[in-house]
N, C-alpha and C positions, 0 to 999 in steps of 0.2 A: 582099392577103389576109393576115390574121394567121395565122402558122404556129406550131405548138407544138413545142418541142424534144422529141425522143424518144430512148430508149436503143436504139441499133441500130449494128451495125458498118458499115452501108452508107447508112442514111438519117439525115439530120440533123434535119429538121423536116417536119411534116405540117400542112396546113391544109385546111379544107373550108367551102364556102359555095355555096348555091344549085345543088347538083349538080355543082360543080367541086371536084375533089380536087387539091390542089397538094402536090407532094413535092419537097423539096430534098434532094439526095443529098450525101454527104460530099465528093464531087468538085466540089461547088458548082453543078452543073447543077440546073435547076429544070424540072419538067414539070407540066403541067396535064392532067388527065383529065376528060372531059366526060360528063355523063349518069350520074354515079355516085350510087347511092342512099345515103342517110344511114346505113342499116344496114351498108353495105359499109365506109364510113368508120369506124364504131364498131367493126366486127369487126377492121379493120386496127389501130386504136389498142389493142385488147385482145390482139392476137396476141403470142405469146411471141417469135416472130421476124417482125418487120415486113418485112424483106427477102424472106423466103420467102413470106409472105402476098402481098406485092406481085407477086412473080414468078408465083405460082400463080393469083391471082384478079383482079388489076388489069391488069398488063401483057398486052397482046394481047386484052383483053376490052372496052376502052373506047377511043374516039377520044381522041387526045392531041396536044399540041403542046409543043415545048421552048420555055420562056420565056427561060432563060439558059443 
């Protein structure tokens, strides 16, 4: 999946395709979140703090797996 570099103290890159949100953290770990609406991805990309948005609206709300 193609990921886009973002400005964040915790998140390095974010990608989205077919309801799968992929986040690479600065720690180099990569997680995929499933069943994520495109609007949620767009809101994450527009958020002033992507880490805060992730913790509040993504983490714990969608099934996920660690890829790396």
